[in-house]
C-alpha positions in Angstrom: -2.5 -39.8 -62.9 -1.8 -36.3 -61.5 -3.1 -33.2 -63.2 -1.9 -29.7 -62.4 -3.2 -26.3 -63.4 -0.6 -23.8 -64.6 -1.1 -20.0 -64.5 0.6 -17.8 -67.0 0.1 -14.7 -69.2 -1.5 -15.1 -72.6 1.3 -13.7 -74.7 2.9 -16.0 -77.3 6.2 -15.9 -75.3 4.5 -16.8 -72.0 2.7 -19.7 -73.6 5.8 -20.9 -75.3 7.8 -20.8 -72.1 5.0 -22.6 -70.2 4.7 -25.3 -72.9 8.4 -25.8 -72.7 8.1 -26.4 -68.9 5.3 -28.8 -69.5 7.3 -30.8 -72.1 10.4 -31.0 -69.8 8.3 -32.4 -67.0 6.3 -34.8 -69.2 9.5 -36.1 -70.7 10.5 -37.3 -67.2 7.0 -38.1 -65.9 4.7 -39.2 -68.9 1.8 -39.9 -66.6 1.5 -36.2 -65.5 -1.1 -34.0 -67.0 -1.3 -30.2 -67.2 -3.8 -27.5 -68.1 -2.7 -24.0 -68.9 -4.8 -21.1 -67.5 -4.1 -17.7 -69.0 -4.4 -14.7 -66.6 -4.3 -11.0 -67.5 -2.0 -8.9 -65.4 -1.7 -5.1 -64.9 1.2 -5.1 -67.3 -1.0 -6.6 -70.0 -3.7 -4.0 -69.6 -1.8 -0.8 -68.7 -0.2 0.7 -71.8 1.9 3.3 -70.0 5.7 3.2 -70.1 6.8 0.6 -67.5 8.8 3.2 -65.4 5.7 5.3 -64.9 3.9 2.4 -63.1 4.8 2.7 -59.4 4.2 -0.9 -58.5 6.3 -4.1 -58.4 5.3 -7.3 -60.1 3.0 -5.8 -62.7 3.4 -8.9 -64.9 3.0 -11.5 -62.2 1.0 -10.3 -59.2 -2.4 -11.5 -60.4 -1.0 -14.8 -61.5 0.7 -15.4 -58.1 -2.5 -14.4 -56.4 -4.2 -17.2 -58.3 -1.5 -19.6 -57.0 -2.0 -18.4 -53.4 -5.8 -18.8 -53.7 -5.4 -22.3 -55.1 -7.1 -21.4 -58.4 -3.9 -22.8 -60.1 -1.2 -25.0 -58.8 1.8 -23.1 -60.0 2.9 -20.2 -62.3 5.5 -19.9 -65.0 7.1 -16.4 -65.2 10.0 -14.6 -66.9 12.1 -14.4 -63.8 13.1 -10.8 -64.3 9.4 -9.9 -63.7 9.3 -11.7 -60.3 10.0 -9.4 -57.3 12.9 -10.4 -55.1 10.4 -10.9 -52.2 7.4 -13.1 -52.7 4.3 -13.3 -50.5 4.9 -15.5 -47.4 2.8 -18.4 -48.6 4.6 -18.7 -52.0 8.1 -20.0 -53.0 10.3 -19.8 -56.1 10.0 -23.6 -56.4 12.1 -24.1 -59.6 14.6 -22.3 -61.8 15.2 -24.2 -65.1 18.4 -23.7 -67.2 18.8 -20.1 -68.2 18.8 -18.9 -71.8 21.3 -16.3 -73.0 21.0 -13.3 -70.6 22.2 -10.6 -73.0 20.3 -7.9 -74.9 20.3 -7.6 -78.7 19.8 -4.7 -81.2 17.5 -5.0 -84.2 17.6 -2.3 -86.9 15.3 -1.8 -89.9 18.3 -1.4 -92.2 20.5 -4.1 -90.5 22.8 -1.5 -88.9 24.7 -2.1 -85.7 24.0 0.2 -82.7 27.5 1.6 -83.0 27.0 2.6 -86.7 23.3 3.5 -87.0 22.7 7.0 -88.3 22.7 10.0 -86.0 19.3 10.9 -84.8 18.0 7.4 -85.2 14.9 6.6 -83.1 15.6 3.6 -80.8 12.9 1.9 -78.8 13.2 0.2 -75.5 10.9 -0.8 -72.7 13.4 -0.2 -69.8 15.2 2.7 -68.3 18.3 0.5 -67.9 18.5 -0.1 -71.6 17.8 3.6 -72.3 20.7 4.9 -70.3 23.0 2.1 -71.7 22.1 3.2 -75.3 22.7 6.9 -74.5 26.1 6.1 -73.0 27.1 4.3 -76.2 25.3 6.6 -78.7 24.4 10.0 -77.2 23.5 11.2 -80.7 20.4 8.9 -81.1 16.8 9.4 -79.8 15.5 6.9 -77.3 11.8 6.5 -77.0 9.6 4.1 -74.9 8.1 1.1 -76.8 5.5 -1.3 -75.5 4.0 -4.5 -76.8 5.2 -8.1 -77.0 8.4 -9.1 -78.8 6.7 -9.6 -82.2 4.9 -6.2 -81.9 8.1 -4.4 -81.1 10.0 -6.0 -84.0 7.1 -5.2 -86.3 7.3 -1.5 -85.3 10.9 -1.5 -86.4 10.2 -3.2 -89.7 7.3 -0.8 -90.3 9.6 2.2 -89.8 8.0 3.5 -86.6 11.4 3.0 -85.0 14.8 2.8 -86.6 15.8 0.1 -84.1 15.0 -1.6 -80.8 16.9 -3.2 -77.9 15.4 -6.3 -76.3 16.4 -9.6 -74.6 17.8 -12.3 -76.8 16.1 -15.0 -74.6 12.7 -14.2 -75.9 13.8 -14.3 -79.6 15.5 -17.7 -78.9 12.5 -19.2 -77.1 10.1 -18.1 -79.9 12.5 -19.3 -82.6 12.1 -16.0 -84.5 14.0 -15.6 -87.8 15.3 -12.1 -87.3 18.7 -10.6 -87.9 20.1 -9.0 -84.7 23.3 -7.7 -83.2 24.3 -9.4 -79.9 25.1 -6.7 -77.3 27.9 -7.5 -74.9 27.2 -8.1 -71.2 29.9 -5.5 -70.4 28.2 -2.7 -72.2 24.7 -3.9 -71.6 24.6 -5.8 -68.3 21.1 -7.2 -68.0 18.3 -6.9 -65.4 18.6 -9.3 -62.5 17.2 -12.7 -63.6 17.0 -11.8 -67.3 17.0 -14.9 -69.5 15.8 -17.2 -66.8 12.3 -18.7 -65.9 10.8 -18.7 -62.5 8.2 -21.3 -61.4 6.2 -20.2 -58.3 4.1 -22.5 -56.2 2.7 -22.6 -52.7 5.1 -23.5 -50.0 2.9 -26.2 -48.6 2.6 -28.1 -51.9 5.5 -30.4 -51.2 4.7 -33.1 -53.7 4.5 -30.5 -56.5 7.7 -28.8 -55.5 9.5 -32.2 -55.6 8.2 -32.7 -59.1 9.3 -29.2 -60.3 12.7 -29.6 -58.8 13.4 -32.3 -61.3 13.9 -29.6 -64.0 15.9 -27.3 -61.7 19.3 -26.2 -62.9 21.5 -25.6 -59.9 24.0 -23.4 -61.7 21.2 -21.1 -62.9 19.6 -21.1 -59.4 22.9 -19.9 -57.8 23.4 -17.2 -60.3 19.9 -15.7 -60.1 19.8 -16.0 -56.3 22.9 -13.7 -56.2 21.2 -11.3 -58.7 17.9 -11.3 -56.8 19.6 -10.9 -53.5 21.5 -7.8 -54.8 18.2 -6.4 -56.2 16.4 -6.8 -52.9 19.2 -5.1 -50.9 19.4 -2.1 -53.3 15.6 -2.0 -54.1 16.1 -1.9 -57.8 13.3 -2.0 -60.3 11.6 -0.2 -63.2 12.2 3.2 -61.5 15.8 2.5 -60.5 17.7 0.5 -63.2 20.5 -1.8 -62.2 22.5 -4.1 -64.5 23.6 -7.3 -62.8 24.9 -10.7 -64.1 26.2 -13.6 -62.1 27.8 -16.7 -63.5 30.0 -19.6 -62.5 33.7 -19.0 -63.2 36.5 -21.4 -62.2 34.3 -23.1 -59.6 33.4 -19.7 -58.1 30.3 -17.6 -58.4 31.0 -14.2 -59.8 28.6 -11.2 -59.7 29.1 -8.0 -61.6 26.8 -5.0 -61.1 26.8 -1.6 -62.8 24.6 1.3 -61.7 24.3 4.4 -63.9 23.4 8.1 -63.1 20.2 9.5 -64.7 22.1 11.2 -67.6 24.5 8.2 -68.0 27.6 10.3 -67.3 28.5 8.4 -64.2 28.5 4.8 -63.2 29.4 2.7 -60.2 30.7 -0.9 -60.8 31.3 -3.6 -58.3 32.4 -7.1 -59.1 33.0 -9.8 -56.5 33.1 -13.6 -56.3 32.3 -16.2 -53.6 31.8 -19.9 -53.0 29.1 -21.3 -55.3 26.7 -21.9 -52.4 27.0 -18.4 -50.9 24.8 -16.7 -53.6 22.7 -14.7 -51.1 25.7 -13.4 -49.2 27.4 -12.5 -52.4 24.5 -10.3 -53.4 24.4 -8.7 -50.0 28.2 -8.0 -50.1 28.0 -6.4 -53.5 25.0 -4.3 -52.4 26.9 -3.1 -49.3 29.9 -2.0 -51.4 27.6 -0.2 -53.8 26.1 1.7 -50.9 29.6 2.6 -49.7 30.3 4.0 -53.2 27.2 6.2 -53.3 24.4 4.2 -54.9 21.8 5.7 -52.5 22.3 9.2 -54.1 22.0 7.7 -57.6 18.8 5.8 -56.6 17.3 8.9 -55.1 18.0 11.0 -58.2 16.4 8.3 -60.4 13.2 8.2 -58.4 13.0 12.0 -58.3 13.5 12.2 -62.1 10.8 9.6 -62.8 8.4 11.5 -60.6 9.2 14.6 -62.5 8.6 12.9 -65.9 5.3 11.5 -64.6 4.1 14.9 -63.4 4.4 16.4 -66.9 
């Protein structure tokens, strides 16, 4: 009987996602055993707004280091937290079937984002969502909010915020009984990889990779590879928000990307499709077109603005 150690964060969502992965594997291979090891990351201990932390992988770096150092066999992450480029000795071994990739809006009075009162205080953990909210409702106040999903929802119900925007995937995985408004992928294109899980292992652990591949979803893998390829070529992240979503459409892979200016007044949109197995090339092609349309200037303005905010 094989036993594997799994590294993950200690949040309820992280543990729920990891236990789901375990159940999916055990259903196929009942003789396999697992032990979950919780590991604190910088993102768990640093309470600053995410965009003020000038480092990639703040929710996964320590866990992946444990994988590289053979303290655990593999790690389960929310894929949007995993940088597009991993350390040389690691590999994105498995991408299970994706949950819904869209964002949702939760209000303490049940309002929709389009109809909530003027001056309402809306919480979000990302610059991407902040600028998307402002584009739709320039008359509301957007403020940073931190904490796990349950904490953010509680802050709304307690009246600290009038509403919050967060990912539907987390609510679905936790099975939370909460009323929300589903936001469209057109108005709120998600972060690359949102709604998907990423399982990271060492490249040389061939037997484990073969096991993990049994719960891989090829359609999800193709979609997120296109999104992550785009993210790598344009160097997006917490300090430069990009909305990107890829999906299968008529036996083709379609990738739509929207980049916004700091004040939300301008946007650049590129949408292209390719053969299903050309995901990385599709991401690169979209990135190239974005650069031709001026994404570099927008990225530079975002990073300068974030530095200005952090210096205050």
